[in-house]
N, C-alpha and C positions, 0 to 999 in steps of 0.2 A: 565124375560123369553127371551131366545134367539130367539125362533121361533114364528112367528105370522101367523095367518090365517085371513087376513084382507079382503079377497074377499068372496062374497057369492057363495054358490053352484049354478051352472047353472041348474035350475030345468028342462029346456027343454032337456038337454043332459045327466044330471046326473054327469057331470064332477065336481069333487071337486077342491077346491083351492089348489094352490101350497103350499108346506111348504117353508117358507122363512127364510133366514139367513141374518142378517145385515153384511155389510162388516166390521164394527168395531168390530164384535164378532168372527172373524175367528180365529180358531186354528186347529191344525192337528187332535186333538181328536174329536172335534165336527164335523168337515168336514168328517173325516173318518167314524164316526158313522152314520151320515145321509146318506152318499152314501152307506154304508154297509147295512143299513136297508131298505132304500127306492129306492136306485139306482140312485138318483138324488138329487140336491139341487139347489134352486134359490137364488142367492146371490144378494141382493139389493144394488145398488149404489157402486158397486166395482170400476167402472170407472166414470170419470167426462164426462158428455155429450160433453163438448168441445173437449175431446180426440178423439171423433168419427167424429167431424165435417169436418175435412180435407178429410178423406176418403169418407164420404158420399157426399161431394161436388164433388170430382173427379168422383165418380161412377154416380151421377146424370147427370153430364156433358156428360159422355159416352152414357148413355141410352137416354138422350135428343137428342143428335146428331143422334142416331139411329132411332129417330122418335117414341120412346116408350112413350113419355110424350106429354101432350097437349102443343102446341107451344105458346099459349097465357098466360101460367102460369109460375111462377117461378119454375125452375127445382127442387128446394128443397121442393116444395109442393108435388112433385111426383104424380101429377094427371095423370093417365094412359090414353094413347090413345088406346081405346078398339080395334080398327081395327088392331093394331100392335101386339095383344096378341099372345104369343108363349111360348113354354116351352123347356126343355132341350133335347127333341127329334128332335127339329127343327134346321136345319143348321144356320138359322139366329140367333137364340138364342145362339148357340155355338160360333158364331163369336163375338157377343157382350160380352158374358161371358168371353171369352178368353181375350178381351181387359181389362176387370176388373182384371182378374187373373194376367195379366202382370204388373200391377201397383206395383211399389216398396212400396208404402204406404200400399197396401193390404197385402203384405208379412211381412211388419214391424209390423202390428197391433197385430198378435198373440204373439209377443215378448214384448208387453207392460209390464213394470216392475210389476205393480199391478196384472196383470193376471198371469205372470210367478211365482210370489211369492205365489199366491194362489195355483197354481197347484203343486208347490213344497211341500206345506203342505199336499197334497194328495198323491203324488207319491214318495216323497223323494228328496234329493238334486241333484240327477243325472237326471235332467229334459231334455227330448228331446221334442222339439216342432216339430210336423210333418210339413214338408215343403210345403204341398199342401192344404192350407185352401180352402174352397169351398164357392164361392159367391152364395147366394140364391136370385134370382130376380123373384118375384112372382106377376103375373098380377092379378087384381081383377076379380071376377065374371066369372072366366073361369072354369065352372063346369066340362068340359070334361078333364081338367087337374087335376085329382083327386089325393089328397095326398095319399101316401102309408104308411102303417104301417110296421115298420121294426126294425131291430137291426143293429147298425153300424158294428158289428163284421162280419156280412156276407160280407161286402164290404172291410173292412180294414184288416181282419184276423190278423196274428201276435199273440201278447199276449192279453189275455182277459182283463188284467189290463191296458187298454187304455181308455182314457176319452175324451169326446167331450165337448167343450164349445160353446154354441149357443148364439149369440148376435145379436139383431137388432141394426141397426145404427140410429134408431129413435124410439120414443115411439111407441110401438106395442100394440094397443088395441086388444080386442078379435075380432073385425071386420076385422082387418088386417091379422089374421090367424097365431098367434104365435104357437109354438110347444105345443103339449099335450104329457104327459108322462103316461105310465102305471106303476104306482108305484109298487115296489117289483118284477117286471118282470125279473130283472137280476138274481134272485135266481133260475130261472127255466132253466138256460143254453140256448143254441141255440134252438130256437123254430122252429117247422116245417113250411116249406114254400113249395108251389108248385115248382117242379123242375125248376131251372134256373131263378127264379124270385126274390128271396130274400124278397118277400112280405108275410107278416103274415096276414091271415084273421083276421080282428079286433074282430069278434065275438068269435074266438077260441083262441085268445092270452091269455096267462096265466099271472096272476099278481093279485095285490090287488084291485086297483081302478084307473080309469083314472083321472088325475089331469091337470089343466091348468089355464089360466087367463092372465091378462095383464102383459107384460114385457116391461119395459121402457128403454130408452137409458141410458146406464151405468150399467144396470142389466146384470147378466151373469147366464145362465142356464147350469149347469154342470151335466153330466150323464155318467154312465158306458157304456162300449161298448156292453153289453148284455141287456141294458135297452130298452124295446120296446117303440117306440115313433112314432108320426106322426104330420105333420102340420095340423092345422085346416083351413077351407076354408077362403080365403080372400074375404069378402063380402063388402069391402069398395070401394072407387073410386081411391085408391092410389096403386102404386107399392110398394110391401113390399121388403125391402132391409135388408138382414141379412147375417151373415157368420157363418160357422162351422169351428172350429179349434180343432185339436186333439193333445193330450199330453200323454206321458208315461215316465217311467224311461228308460234310455238307458241301464240299467242293464238287461232289459227284451227283448226278441226277437221282432223284427219288420219284417213285410212283406216288402221285398225290393221293391215291386210294389208301395209302398207309397213314394218312393224317385224318381221315374222316371215316364215315360208316356207310360204304356204298351198298351194303345189303339191307339197309333199313332207312325208312323215311321218317322214323320217329326218334331213333337213338341220336343223342347229341352230346357234345362235350359240356354244354351248359347244364344238362340234367345230371351228368356224371359228377360235375363239380359242386353240386348243390350242398353237400354236407362236408366238403373239405374245409379244413381249418385255415390253411395257408394258400397264398396266391402264387408262390414261387414257380410251381410246375404247371400252372394253367397256361395253355397255349405257348409254352416256352419256345417252340420251334419258329414262332413268328419273328423271333429276333435274328434269325439266320437268313442269309441271302440264298434261298433254296432255288434250285433249278428243277422244274417239273418235267417228267417224262411219262406220259404225254403232257404237253403244255396246256394251258387253259384254252388257247385257241384250238388246239387239236381236240380237246375234250368237247368243245362246243360243236365242232365238226362231227365227231363220232356220235354225239347225242342225236344227230340228225341222220347219219348215214350208216351206222353200225348194222350188221347183217340181221340180227334178231331184235325184236321188240324189247326183250329182257335186257340185252346189252345196251340198247339206246337209253332205256330207263336208268340203267346203272351209271352210265356216263353222265347223264343229266343230274342224277343225285350227287355224284362226286363234285360236279361243277357248282351246283347250288350250295352244297355244304361248304365248299372252299370259299365261295363268294360271301357267304354269311359270316365266316370267321376271319376272312382275309380279303377285304374288298379289292377288286381288281383295278390296277392302273395300267397304263400302256406298256410299261416294261415287262409286266407279267404275261402279256399275250405271247411273248416269245419263250416263256417257260421259266423265267427267273422271278422269284419273289425277293 
């Protein structure tokens, strides 16, 4: 049997155990079937824990220097300083998160051969690794920082056949707040959210059943862009450190906002690359014949006609940053680079 249900159902929450696939049993048929039916699959032991150690060490050094960890403990223990608790709405959090984002090792991680080989089984040989992985740094027992139930497609747009790989950089017990998945929810398309939020009320989310459980270092949770999911509460004493990486075929359209920084007029790849040792991963997506959705011509139109000034400015920043890193030619006006 390829799939195991080794965890007990959480009787307090009704959350069922993940469906699991061993890394040694991967093939395109099984992977595609499981994602097609359930919208996700948890792959056990895809990576070796030692593959995660360098990045985890660099990140814990950053958060320790920021005062997020107890100073009398080894940073790798990740024992949180409760008085420093913050989240991604806080400028302090954003400064520290940006330091993590700027790490060369952070951007190299989604290109790990075992991870890319797995995603090629799912999307085909023309794999595009999205260049903006997301660091998740979650303080414990911060009840006012409530996890949100959502679908990634609301944020990333582009083609729906885009997939997220969620990975903790350490063993993530249920107390540390691993992701929970609403199995089968991808079959219901984009689900309703209050305007401008992207948040799906958990009670009204459509799907089969919520699943969850422990996810260890080296395990990878892969799910569809339409799969409803949410983090569970971190009730431990430790900072949870994980990352989201996104993948698709470059034969399918991509939202160009995923290649630039539409929320900032000062952040740039040039500044991020300043202290990198190697050039291999700098602007690597320029080598692919990308199809943009919206196209550059549509972005130029939206920069003039979008309903709100904020959205007009956002589209203008996307277009300006694209043109700065990828000068436009006539073929690109129809959406293809």
